[in-house]
Each structure stands twice: as structure tokens, then as C-alpha cells.
N, C-alpha and C positions, 0 to 999 in steps of 0.2 A: 459268365454269359453265354446262352443259351445257344443258339444257331437264330432261332423264334424270338431270341430277342433283339437280333440283331438283326433282323430282317427287320422287324416291327423301326427302328430306331431310323436307319436310312430310309424306311416309307415317308415316316416325319420329316430325314432331312430332306428328302426328297419333295414334298410337298411346300415346302415351306420355300425351299428353291426356287419352282417354280413359281411361288407368289410373288417372289422379289424380281419375277425373268424380266415376270409379267408390267413390273412398271416401268417408266417408259426415263430415264435416262434425267433426262430435264425440266421433269416432274421434283425427282433428286432435289435435282442442285436448286429447284425454285426456291423452293421449302428451307435446304440448308441456307438460304443465303438473305434471307429472313431474319436470319438468327445471328447477332454479333460475334464478335470474337470476344473471348474470353473475358479478355483486362476491361472489353466496354461495356459488362453490365455491372452496374452500381449498385449500394444499399437499398433497405427498403425504405420507403418512404416514413412508415411509422417504427423507423430503428425504434427510437424510442420507447415505447412498448413494450417489446419482445424482451422478455422473462428469457435470460441466460445463464441460471440457477434449480430452475426447472422443480426440483425435490431433494434437489441438493443443499443443505445446513453452510451457509457459512460466516466463519469464523469470525467472529466480533472483533480479537484483536487485531492492530492493525497490522504487524510483522506478518501474523499466522493467514490473514487476508492477503494479504498481499502476496503470497509466498503461492494461496489458492488460486489468487485467479490469473498466476504468471505461468501455473499447470492448463489453465482449461484457457487459457488463452493458444498456451504451446494445441492442444487438444485441436480446438476449433481450427486454425491452425494449417495441420495435418485433416484432417474431413475439410478444409475448403479446396485442400492442391491434390486431394483426390476428385473429389466432383470434376474439379477445373480440369484435369485430366484425362475420367471418363467424357467429358462438354465436348476438347478440344478429337478425341476423336471416332464421339459421333458424329459432328464437323467435318472431319478428314476422311473417310469413311462412309457414310453414312447409311444404306442397310446392310451394305457389311460387319458393322459393327454391332445389328443385334441378334439377340441371341434366334432360335428358334421357338420359343417357351414367348418371346414378344412379337412375334412374329403371327403365332398359331394361335396363340391363348388368350394374352394381354387388349391386342386388339383388333382379334374376331378373324383375325386373315388378313389383314388389312395392314401392309406393311408400310405401305406411306406414313400412316395414322401414328405406326409403331414406331415411326420417327419421331415425331413431329411430339407423340409425351413423352419419349427419354428426354428431348431437350427440353421444353418446355422445367421437367422436372430437376435437370440438371443450371438452370436459371435459375430455377426456386429455392435450390438449396444452395447456387454461389450467392446469390441477393440475401438468403437465411445469415449465412457466414460472417457476408462480410458487415450484414448489420449487427449481429452478436459482438462480433471482435471489436466492432465502434464502442458498443458499449460494456465488453467487460474493458477498453486499454483506456478509457473515462473514469472507470471503478478505480482500477489501478493507479493509477494516477493521483485516485483522494486516496488510498488507503498510504502510498509512499508520506501522501502531506502529509498525512492521520503523524503513517511513522516519524517523520522528521520533527514533530512537534513532541512524543514524547519521549523520543534519545534529548538527551540533556548534554554537555559537552561536561567534561570532569571536570572539578573543581581546580583552580590552580594550585601549586604547589604553595604550601604555606609553611614557612620554617620553622621547625620543630622546638623547643624552647633547648638549651644548651647545658646551661649549670643545674645540677642539684638542685634543690632547692633546697635539703635539708644541710649546704654551701652555703645557704645566700646570709648574710647576718641581718635577724631582723629587725634589729636595729634604726635601721636608718628606713624602718616602714614605718612611721611613725602617726597616730592620727590627723590629718594636715595637712601630710605629705605629697606635696602636686608630684606625677605618675605618666608615662608614656606610658601605654601599648607598644610592646616590641615583636610581640609575638603572639601568632592565633592556638587556641585550645581545640581548634576545629577547624574547616579547612572554611564551613560557614559563614567563622567568625570573621575572616582575613578582612573583611572592610570597616572592623574595630583597626589595626594599625596603625598607629598612627596619633589616635585619638587619648583625649590627656582626664586623666581622672583623678580625684582627692579622695585619699586611703581613708576611708574613717574609722577603720578597725583592722587588728592582723591577729590572726590566728598562728600561730608558731609550730604548735603541733604539725598540720599540717604545710608551712610550705607557704601561706593566701594567705590576704588580703579580699575585709569587704571592699568596694571605693565606688565614688559615683561620679558622673559624671560632671568634670571643670565648665560649671554651666552658673550663672549668676539663678539667683531667687528674684526671680515674675513677680509680678505684683497688678491686680485691675481695680479694680472699682464695683463693687456690688450694685445692688437693685436702691438702696437705702442709705447710697455713697457714701460708702468704708472702703478703705482700702485694706483689698485682703490681701490674701497669697492667690497665686493663680498657678503658678509652679516651682517646686521646691527641687532640686536635681537628687538632695537625700535621700529622699523618700524610694526611692527607685537606686538601688546597689545589687551589685553585678560580685563577685567570686573569683579573680586571680591570683595565677601562683605567681610569688613575687619572679620567678625566672620570667613571666611577660611581662614583665616592667620595669623601667628605668628610671631611677628617681631623679627629678630635676635639677638644675642648682636653682 
């Protein structure tokens, strides 16, 4: 930097310092007294109308949305802390916390007005970030709830068939034999364990049988007054491996 530049900078600094010195300390104190401490700055009354996402694309999947919102909350928290630090510095140091640009350019050479504008700006920033954080916290809560609804607990372990089907005596599974289901072929069928079925026919080649629920045929009376079948369990049959069944005495 040249000597000429140094001289210009010194002249600017001197001009700003002279303007600051001309302000009565009592006027500065009175202005600062109008602004509460940072922890007393509240959220905006229209916080629910603020858009915390701007032009960002919000993920649709609950897990991805929760991660996105958590990062956005961290970012806004960091900005809030910076704004609070600047606000506290303005309240603590008054005109000394202002730059020469604040004094000479932004306020047109009115230091007290520059301080007021700076405090108003930081108050607005703090209330904005507090409001956005409320919105984001609610959205994150909803995302976690949606995520919980999509995560289903693992199905309970189902005992796997223990005997090889080829080794089972198929002669025991004659048509009409009653059996109890002792194992499920898939976790989703575990609710059928303990249910009783009746063998309709056997398939020795695959070690399996066709069976239906051990329930009686039910009847109803139709509009003509005739007695007709309402439900016949034999019409709904399921294939079971013989190692899933226990023949009942």
C-alpha cells in the first residue's frame, strides 16, 4: 500500500473517529437501553408463514427428510449464534463496535443512527432464525413420526422344519386325516402355527399335502327359502410340507 493510500485511510479513520467522539455517551447508553438482552428476543408472530427451505428441494422419503432437516437445523443454529454474538457486541461496545463504513457510508455520517440500524438488523436476524428453528423442529418431529411408521419390527423367528420331507412316512397323511400345523414356511405365516387342518390329498413326490381348515360346512337360507351352502372349507386349500404338520390321533 502506498503512502498516499495510507494517508487516505488515516483521513477516513480520523473522520469516523471525530463523528463518534461528537456523540454524547448518554445518548449511546439511552439507545442501547431500548434493546433487550439477546435471550429476550422472541420468535415472530408470523413464524408459521416463513419458508425455511427457500429454493431447496426437500427429500420426500422420511429418513432422507429427517437427515436434511437435522442439517438445516444445525446450520440455522450456527447462524443464530453468530447473530447473537454480534448483537451482544453491539450492546456491549456501542459505537466502538461499528466499522468506519457503518459510520460514514451506511448512515451518512450519523454514528448513532448506524448503531440503531445495526441493532435493528441483528434483532431481526435473531427473531428470524428463532422462528425458522421452530418450523424446522416441528417438521423434523413429523419426519421422525413418518419414519417410525415405515420401520416395521422384524418378524419373530419361526422354527424351521426339522425333518427332511423325503424321510417322512407319507402313508400317515391320508385324505381325511386331521393335522396340526407345527411350523410355518415363512414368517408371515407364523400366525397359522397351532391351527388344525384336514388333509385332502397328498403329493409324495414333493413331500407335501393339500389341506383345508378343520371347520364344519356352514349353511344359510336363500331368498327362495332353500337351505344352501354358505361356506365350505374344502373349497379353500393350502399346500403344506409334511414336516410342517403333526398328525393328530
